[in-house]
C-alpha positions, -999 to +999 in steps of 0.1 A: +001+001-002+015+034-010+025+061+012+000+084-002-031+061+004-021+055+039-022+093+045-052+097+030-064+068+053-052+086+082-066+121+074-100+107+069-097+088+102-087+121+118-119+140+102-141+112+113-127+112+150-133+152+148-168+146+135-176+122+161-162+143+187-182+174+177-214+156+179-207+140+210-202+177+224-234+190+207-254+161+216-241+164+254-245+200+252-281+199+237-289+171+263-278+193+291-301+224+278-329+201+275-327+192+312-333+227+319-363+231+296-393+220+314-418+239+293-439+252+324-444+283+344-444+284+382-472+303+401-449+332+405-440+332+370-476+330+357-483+361+384-456+379+369-464+371+332-500+384+337-490+412+359-503+441+335-527+418+317-566+429+317-575+399+338-552+380+362-557+342+362-557+323+397-539+292+399-555+262+416-548+224+425-572+196+434-562+163+441-576+129+427-564+094+430-530+103+448-525+128+418-523+166+422-536+186+392-527+221+386-548+247+366-554+283+362-588+301+355-597+338+348-609+354+379-634+383+388-669+395+394-694+380+369-671+356+355-692+328+369-721+334+345-699+330+314-695+301+294-664+278+299-637+272+278-613+245+291-577+241+272-558+208+272-523+209+257-504+182+238-469+170+245-445+181+255-461+213+270-482+227+297-510+250+305-487+280+297-488+268+261-521+289+261-513+320+280-517+343+255-553+333+248-557+345+286-544+379+275-569+381+245-600+405+253-621+389+225-622+358+245-621+372+282-652+394+274-672+362+263-659+333+286-643+320+320-613+304+304-595+276+323-562+258+312-550+226+328-515+207+332-522+173+321-510+146+344-472+146+345-468+183+328-465+217+345-472+212+381-493+184+380-469+160+392-444+167+368-424+137+355-451+113+366-463+099+333-499+084+327-503+068+294-538+061+294-562+085+279-592+066+299-570+075+331-563+110+321-597+118+317-607+107+348-580+128+365-593+160+347-630+149+354-633+171+385-626+200+363-659+195+343-676+184+375-666+220+389-680+239+358-710+214+355-735+243+361-722+266+335-745+276+310-719+261+281-688+243+280-663+241+253-631+218+255-600+230+233-578+202+228-545+207+210-524+177+196-524+146+225-546+170+242-571+165+217-571+127+225-580+136+262-607+161+250-624+130+231-627+111+261-638+138+284-664+141+256-674+108+258-677+107+293-699+140+296-722+138+264-748+159+288-722+184+301-696+193+274-715+214+246-686+217+219-653+204+216-626+222+194-601+196+180-569+216+170-540+194+152-555+166+174-543+129+173-576+109+173-572+077+151-548+049+160-517+052+141-526+082+121-492+101+133-455+098+129-434+079+151-396+088+148-372+058+150-352+079+177-384+074+198-378+035+203-340+042+202-342+066+233-368+044+252-341+017+259-314+020+287-289+036+290-301+063+271-334+065+287-318+069+322-301+105+308-330+117+288-349+151+301-381+141+322-400+163+298-388+143+266-395+110+282-431+122+291-438+129+259-420+099+246-439+076+266-471+089+254-461+085+219-450+050+221-485+041+239-507+063+218-520+036+193-532+013+220-547+041+243-566+054+211-576+019+204-588+018+240-615+045+234-623+036+199-657+018+207-670+051+225-670+076+197-706+072+195-711+085+230-698+120+216-731+144+213-711+177+216-708+197+185-672+195+171-651+219+153-618+207+136-586+226+128-559+212+110-528+220+092-529+200+056-490+199+056-490+182+091-465+156+089-464+149+128-501+143+133-516+136+099-548+154+085-564+121+081-572+127+117-602+146+105-620+121+081-613+094+110-629+113+137-660+126+115-668+089+104-669+080+143-691+111+152-725+095+143-742+112+171-727+147+169-728+174+142-692+189+129-673+210+106-636+213+097-611+240+088-585+227+070-553+253+064-534+242+033-499+262+043-500+250+080-481+222+098-483+212+134-481+249+146-514+264+144-515+274+181-486+294+177-489+306+140-525+308+137-535+319+170-559+346+161-576+325+135-581+300+161-593+327+188-618+338+159-633+304+156-639+299+193-652+334+195-677+324+165-689+294+183-694+314+216-711+341+197-736+317+184-742+302+214-750+334+230-773+344+201-793+311+209-803+317+245-819+283+250-817+257+279-787+237+285-777+213+259-794+231+231-771+237+206-765+269+185-784+258+151-769+283+126-733+271+136-741+235+132-753+237+096-725+214+081-731+179+075-708+153+087 
């Protein structure tokens, strides 16, 4: 073997070695940074964030089945008479995901807003995962019970939060009046699972992954089974349903909309499919999303009917 070939091989090996060192350093750096990112705001941070807001939310907690669940809600005189809008976040996230909605006067003037930290996220026993959609809905049921006397209850579920919102609607057909599914994962297998999800699920990588990432990963890997478990109960949903989904969503596929509509045999529904959006609607289409919620609330306000009567002019779309 010539000296030139040997030198070239040594050069390639040096390049590869440095490439692996750089990748390793970047991986460790990103991993270290990820351990500091928890996507949640403490009670004090929420208070500071809303210090100059038109309405300051109140942070509350309750205990159910040995779990602590934290949520925040708008507070103030006369708000008990308003319709309730409950936001349920996806993964990885927390109730803070919806903070900007709590500063929007178009919503504040029309509804009593509530956002919950799903089990394991935010300050609802952070890091303690619950992969069953059935059990997650059971843990959030006290919130529905808290507002059971409200004239109108709407649940807004984003991504994985849509799965839990669907179960809440199945469990409360006579209490929940409307569900808004935003980029929601609803059909078993109708979402992307990246190969790395299986890779980091095993030791030793699992031992060094940040809790927030593993929470989301555990839910992801158990999601098909969890959605299959609630599949027979879709006919129990009687609430009106609105779908908001990006047609370029490569994480939670748009086919979730057609799947869910086929299951809603006892509920009216309509859809808004955004041709340019991916899995980013809450961030990039917040005002559009707000307007849809406002339109639903205004339609309800104009109907002025006894509980469980749906606003007819809104529900003209066929399944």
